[in-house]
N, C-alpha and C positions, 0 to 999 in steps of 0.2 A: 808838464803834461796838460794838454788842452782839455777843458771840460766838454761834455756833449753839447751844451748850449753854445759854447764858442765855436765848435765845429759846425753846428747847424747855421749859426749866424754867418760864418765864413762861406759856407756853401750858398746861402741865400744871397749874399753880396756878390759872389761870383756869378750866380745866375742872373742877377740884375745887370752886371757889367756885360754879360754876353747877349742881353736882349737886343741891342742894336745890330750885332752880327747875325742874330737869328732873323731879324727883319730883312737885312741885306740878302741873306741866303734865300729867304722866301721870295722876295721880289725878283732876285736874279733868276731863280728857277722858273718863276711865272713867265717872265719875258722870254726866257729861252724856249719854254714849251709853246708859248704863243708864236714864236718864230717857226717852230716845227709845223704847227697847224697852218700858218700862212703859206709856208713852202709847199705843204701837201696840197692845199687848195690851188695854188698857182700851177703846180705840176699836173694836177688832174684837169684843170680847165684849159690849159694850153697844150698839153702833151709834150712839153719840153723834155729833152734828154736830162735825166736826173744827174748823171755823172758830170755832164757839161755844166749844169747849173751849179753843182757843188764846186767844181773847179773855178768857175767865175767868182764864186764867193771866197775861195781860198786865196786867190791871187792878191786882192787888196788886204785880206787878213794877214797874210804872211808879211807883206810890206809894213803894215802897221806894227806887227809884233817885232820886226827887225828894228824899226825906228824907236819903239818904246824901250826895248831891252838892250839893244846895241851889243850883241854877243862878241863883237870884235874889240870892245873896250873893256877896261878893268883888268882883273887878273886873268891871265891866259888860261884857256880851257885846254885840258890835256887830250891826247888822242884817245885815251881810255874813256873819255866822256863824249867826244865828238863823233867817233865812229859808231858807237851804239845808238847815238841820237839820230844819225843818218839812217841806220838800219831800222830804227823805230819809225822813221818817216815812211818806209816801205809798208810796215804794218799799219800805220795810220792811213795811208792811201788805200790799202785793201779794205780797211775798216769803213772808210767813207763809201767805197763802191758797194759793199754789201749792205751797209746801213741805208744808203739811198735807195737801192733796189728793194729792200725790205719795207721802207716807208711807202713806196709807191704801190707795192703789191698787198701789204698787210694793213696799211693805215697808220696814223700817228699813235693811236693808243697802244697797239700791239708793238710797234717799233720802239716806243719809249720804254715800256715795261720789259721788253726783251733785252734791253741794255743791262738789266740786273742779272742776267744769266751769267755774267762774268764772275759771279760768286762761286761758280763751280771750281775755281782755282783754290778756294778755301777747302773744298772737299779733297782736291788733289793733294794739298799740303797735309791734310789729316791722314790720308792713306799712306803718304810717303814718310812723314815725320812725326805724326801724332801718336798718342797712346791709343790702346785698343778701345777704351771707353769713349774717347773723343771721336774715334773713327766711326763708330756706329751712330753717334749724334750727327756727324757730318753727312754720312750716307742717308740718314733720315731726312736731313735738310735738303739733300739733292733730290730725293723722292718727292718731297713736298714742292720743290721748285718745278719738277717735271709735271706734277699734277696741275699746278697753276698754269703752266704753259699749255698743257693739254686743254684746260678749260678755256683759255684764250683762243686757242686754235679752233675750238668748237663753237666759238661765238657767244660765250656766256656774257661777255660785256656788251653785246649788241642786243637791242630790243627785238630784232627780228628772229634771233636764234637763241636768246636766253631762255632757259627752262622755266624761269619764274614768269616771264611774259607768255610763254606758250601755255602754261597751266591756266593763267588768267583768261586767255583767249578761249581755251577749251571750256572753261566753266561759264563763260559768258554766251556760249552757243552762237558765236558769230562766225559762220563758216565762209563768209564772203572773201575774207582776206586770203591771199595766196602768197606763200613765201617764195620770193624770187632769189634771195641770197642763199648761197650754199656755204657750208662750213669750210673754213680754210684748210683744216687738217694739219697734222704735225709736220709733214714735209714742207708745207707752205711757210711754217714758222722757222724753219731751219736757217734761212738766210739772215733774218735779224738776230737769231740766237747766236750764230757764229760771229756776227758783227759785235755782239755784246762781249763775247769771249775775247775777241781781238782787242776790243777797247780796254778790257781789264789787263790784258797782256802788255799793251803799250804803256799803261800806267805803272805796271810793275817795273818795266825797263826804265822808265823815267825816274822812278823812285830809287832804283839801284845806282844810277849813274850820277845823280845829283846829291851832293852832300849837304848843301844849304839851299834855302828857299830861293835866294837870288840866283844861284846857279841853275836851279830848276827852271826859272823863268827864262834865263838866257838860252838854255838848252831846248826849251820848248819852242822858242823862235826858230832854232835850227831845225827841229823836227817838223814843224809846220811848213817851213820852206822846202825841206826835202820831200814831204808828202805832196806838195803842190807840183814839184818837178816830176815826180813819179806818176802823178795823176794825169799829167798833160797828154801823153799818147792815148790813154784810155778815154779821156774826155773828147779828143779829136775823133777817135774812132766812133764814139757814141754819137757825136754830131753828124758824122758822115752817114752812119746807119740811119739816123733820124731824117736826114735830108733825102736819102735815097727812097725812103718810104713815104715822103711827102708830108711828114708831120711837122717839120720845122721851116716850111716855106715862108710863112708869115708868123714869126714868133714874137708875140707882144712882150713888152718889158714892164715888169711890176717893181716899182721902186721900193715898196714896202717889203715885198718878199725878199729881195736882195739885201736891202739895208738891215732888216731885222735879223736875217740869218748871219750876216757879217758881224753886226754890232752885238746882238744878244746871244746868238747861237754859237758863235765861235770865240769872240774876244772877251766880252764881259763875263761869260760863264766861267771862263778859265780862272779869272781873278776871284770871282765869287766862291768857287769851289776851293780855291786855295785858302781863302779866309775861313770857310767852314772847316777845313781840315786842321788849320793851325789854331784857330780860336775856339771852335766848338767841338773839336775832336770828332767830327762827323765825316766819315768816308762815304764814297758813293755806294758801295755794297753794304748798306746798313738799313735796317727797318725805318730809322728816323728819316733818312733821305727818301726812301720810298713813300713814306707818309706825306712828305712835302710835295713830291711829284704827283702823288695820287690826288691830292686836293686841287692842284693846278689843272690836272687833266679833267677833273669833273667840271670845273668852271669852263674850260675850253670846249669840252664836248657839248655842253649846254649852249654856250655862246654861238658855236658854229652849227648848231642843230644837227649833230651827227646821229647816226644810228647807235643809240647808247642805252644801256641797261644799268642803272645805278646799283640794284641789289647784286647782279652778277659781277659787276666790276668790284664791288666791295669784297665779295667772296674770293675773287681771284687775287686781290691785293693782300687779303689776310693770309691766304695760303702761301703766297709768294713771300710775304714778310716773315712768316714763320720759318720757311725754308732758308731764307737768307740768314736769319738769326741763328739757326742751328748750324748752317754751313760755315759761318764765320765766327762761331763761338770761341771764346778765349780758351787757351790751352794751359793756362797757369794753374798751379795747384792752390795758390792763394791770390786773392784779388787785392789790388792796392786800395788802401783806405782813402788815399788822397786823390782827388780828381786831377791835380796838377801833375802827378806822376804817371797818368795814363798816357799811353802812346796810341795814336790813331791807327796804327798799322797792325795792332795786335790781332792775332787770329787769322791773318792772311799769309799763307805760305810758310807759317811757322817761323818767321824771322821779322824782326822789327824794321828791317830795311825794305821789306816788301809791303806793298799796299795796293789796294784797288780803288783808291780815291780818284775822281775824274780829273783828267787834264783837259780834255775837250769832249764834251758830251754829245756832239752831233753824230 
């Protein structure tokens, strides 16, 4: 039997070994969020059709995934894996459409944080499969997430609508400033929220059909290719509508917006999140992942000089993180004492095969 000192030393050495993976995860998420902000600025400045832009980014991404993973080589994939992956491509295409529309209408901060709304699947699992005590915890987590989304919809994370800055302006007796921005409202947040739920659903399907990590990567290449094909008619229609309205008569090309979305926003982040899931036991719908994303968002909001309220943003993240923690809480009666025996998918849909870790976080 190991002594407490040996156990603490083992945990310390394990934490030290995981430090490089934590750095990789932080850098990967930083570049991914940077690509989101660059895409948002490009779409706002040019008025380019967002679905067409995402389709143009998916075409080379799917080709690169096919070249890297070669799903046609190695052990043959069964129909029970290929067919769900193709169906998952439809869900992924719908996710891209909703997420892109949400990004353009709500802004990058709300669009990124709304991705964590997929944690409601944890609430669903608690209602269907969990114990009564855990059900109430998950319902409380759902309420906290709804409160955080409501705060975001009311502009708490923006300096022009944040109650913290409004109080400051009132106390400073400066009446000259006039608020021109209106609160988005919960209905305006529904598009990115539904996109977040679809994102979690496609990750669940990917987890169910892939038994090994290598199979997951090969099936992911099939899913992205399928999503690109299904997105093609919608992208062409989006381009036609944009052309008829005169918005795309002279559409400038931004190499950084396209390349950053392809390299960092689609390809690199997939492998980074796989590392986080396998090595760090960190899934997407977790407070730790939200903390990393929140730090990156703060840097980008300041760098791009956005309408940003740090106190309001912190409040939204704290409430959202608490809701995610409760909604995805473990349903075991006893916690494993060893970190090695922890499975990253615990607490999601009540089954170790289910997970809401990100495959493609755009």
